[in-house]
Steps between C-alpha positions, in 0.01 A plus 500: 500500500316420823238729655737595782775583249257716302394681818863558601579630151199734511609636839855555375369676188272720712789592732720581201226727353457677836876557526504643148209731584671617819827556312311714250328705773836560671675585172224737391501677839862464613565874517193564718584204725861621535386847611233361735748249648657770720175616662430405862763260629728560200517127429191449287270434794246764396486353151426154640243643743328679209489179294362300794236765575389512135480122478290484816272780378429285196418198716822302459660327795841662550654391831792697639581512874707821475213680326243366746707582808570852368126564472412314820340208317748236619601420854835324533537181700512607866717197583774600258782692665598835352858521378734733682694696239878514516482876560263457796707211639814717482319792670388275787849353541651849503244632749586208731877543446521154341431336837238251617259692721473204741853362543714772335657253253619630164488166318225331295274805517139504381223758495210413729152643547458627857123458467477185280351509151282205592335718763458797268841665539602748232805502279623839622833598658346564843374139508830344393806406700831323451524153655754224452358178355512328839302772681260532207431125510439510875264796468291348220162676462486613862482861617775458755858384464 
């Protein structure tokens, strides 16, 4: 067996041992984990946050963007556009009577930021409007139509 094969085998054995240890920890504490699972967000988030916090307290590197952003330790990419939820999109369309606010068309509708995201515009209903794709393309990131 070559040195690289031995190293690969050792890494696989180590991973297998770690998985067995984790399985044992989960099995031994399943009831506690199940009860704790419903705290906070109700989807296990508090349990994961607790694990991450404990690992970090003990000096381990435990990266998690959701944890860091929740505690203000992570700043998301400012160039990445926020997603408009289906519920918000529907609310904007309904508020604008399913009509483009520039040409009054009712086809190929999109939700547009009145004050563009790229210029600091918020993702809130008062900063959103219904535009058809054509008018939205013409407007681009400008403040006027």
